[in-house]
C-alpha positions in Angstrom: -47.5 13.5 17.7 -46.8 13.2 21.2 -44.7 15.5 23.4 -41.5 15.3 23.1 -38.8 13.1 25.1 -36.5 14.3 26.8 -33.5 13.5 25.0 -35.0 15.3 22.2 -35.5 18.3 24.5 -31.7 18.4 26.0 -30.6 18.0 22.1 -33.3 20.7 21.0 -31.3 23.0 24.1 -28.1 22.2 23.0 -28.1 22.9 19.4 -30.5 25.7 19.3 -28.2 28.4 18.9 -26.4 26.0 15.9 -29.5 25.8 13.8 -28.7 21.5 13.3 -31.6 19.6 12.0 -33.1 16.9 14.5 -31.7 13.8 14.3 -33.5 10.9 11.8 -34.0 8.6 15.2 -35.5 10.8 17.6 -37.9 11.9 14.5 -40.2 9.1 16.2 -41.3 8.7 19.7 -41.0 4.7 20.1 -38.0 3.6 17.8 -38.3 0.1 19.3 -42.2 -0.3 19.6 -41.8 -2.9 16.4 -39.2 -5.2 18.6 -41.2 -4.6 21.5 -44.7 -5.9 19.8 -42.6 -8.8 18.3 -41.4 -10.0 21.7 -44.9 -9.7 22.8 -46.2 -11.7 20.3 -43.6 -14.5 20.7 -44.8 -14.5 24.7 -48.1 -14.7 24.1 -47.6 -17.6 21.3 -45.8 -19.2 24.3 -48.2 -18.9 26.6 -50.9 -20.3 24.5 -49.1 -23.4 24.0 -49.3 -24.4 27.7 -53.1 -24.3 27.5 -54.7 -27.2 29.0 -55.4 -29.7 26.6 -59.1 -29.3 26.6 -59.0 -25.3 26.1 -55.9 -26.1 22.9 -58.7 -28.3 21.1 -61.6 -25.7 21.5 -58.8 -22.9 20.5 -58.2 -25.2 16.6 -62.0 -25.5 16.2 -62.5 -22.0 17.3 -59.7 -21.3 14.6 -61.1 -23.3 11.9 -64.4 -22.2 12.8 -63.5 -18.3 12.6 -61.3 -18.7 9.3 -65.0 -18.4 7.4 -65.3 -15.1 8.8 -61.7 -13.6 8.4 -62.5 -11.0 5.2 -62.5 -7.5 4.8 -65.7 -5.8 6.2 -66.0 -9.3 8.6 -68.2 -8.1 12.0 -64.9 -9.3 13.8 -63.3 -6.1 12.5 -65.9 -3.7 13.7 -64.5 -1.2 15.8 -66.8 -1.7 18.4 -68.1 -5.4 17.8 -71.6 -6.0 18.7 -72.3 -7.8 22.0 -75.2 -9.5 21.0 -74.0 -10.5 17.6 -70.5 -11.7 19.0 -72.5 -13.5 22.0 -74.8 -15.4 19.2 -71.5 -16.3 17.3 -70.2 -17.8 20.7 -73.6 -19.6 20.7 -73.1 -20.9 17.1 -69.8 -22.1 17.5 -70.4 -23.9 20.9 -72.9 -25.9 19.2 -71.1 -26.8 16.5 -68.3 -27.9 18.8 -70.6 -30.0 21.1 -71.9 -31.8 17.9 -68.8 -32.4 17.2 -67.7 -33.6 20.3 -70.6 -36.3 20.2 -70.2 -37.5 17.0 -66.3 -38.5 18.5 -67.4 -40.3 21.1 -70.8 -40.6 23.4 -70.2 -38.9 26.2 -71.4 -39.6 29.6 -74.1 -37.3 30.8 -72.5 -33.8 31.1 -73.7 -32.0 34.1 -75.1 -28.0 33.9 -71.6 -26.9 35.9 -70.1 -28.6 33.3 -71.8 -27.1 30.3 -71.5 -23.9 31.8 -67.8 -23.9 32.3 -67.4 -25.0 28.6 -69.5 -21.9 27.2 -67.4 -19.9 29.2 -64.5 -21.3 28.1 -65.3 -21.3 24.3 -66.8 -17.4 24.9 -63.4 -16.2 26.0 -61.2 -18.4 23.6 -63.7 -17.0 20.5 -63.0 -13.2 22.1 -58.8 -14.0 22.2 -59.2 -15.4 18.7 -60.4 -12.2 17.6 -58.0 -10.2 18.9 -55.2 -12.1 17.6 -56.8 -11.9 13.8 -57.2 -8.3 14.5 -53.8 -7.4 15.9 -52.2 -9.6 13.3 -53.8 -7.9 10.1 -53.3 -4.5 11.6 -57.4 -4.2 11.6 -57.0 -2.8 14.8 -55.5 0.4 14.6 -57.5 3.7 14.4 -58.2 4.6 11.1 -58.6 1.3 9.8 -61.8 1.7 7.4 -63.6 -1.9 7.5 -65.8 -1.0 4.7 
């Protein structure tokens, strides 16, 4: 438990002699933590809705592809996911997205800069989606055992 809050210290000083117990609401250091967490989640969900069309499309595909990795013991829930494994995951998802795009429409020739930008965008969206799943499932908290 962290250091007592200023309010708690004041209360203890006033009631030291009377022997009164500490009120229940003062036993938790952050009583509004979950409410703030919900507000942050709603804000983040709203901002995700503002993504450009291409990013929205990639995010949906990435989410669908990561559904298969959303199980207890998955590498996405490791305390410190392996950088190389995440890079390989990103490459395989990029390859699948490229394959889907080629089937959907015959794209005009894509420049190397466009490919690099797409790879970067997909990697960022993958890391965000992993973060979102870890937070949603409560599996990013200390003490969670992935095994």
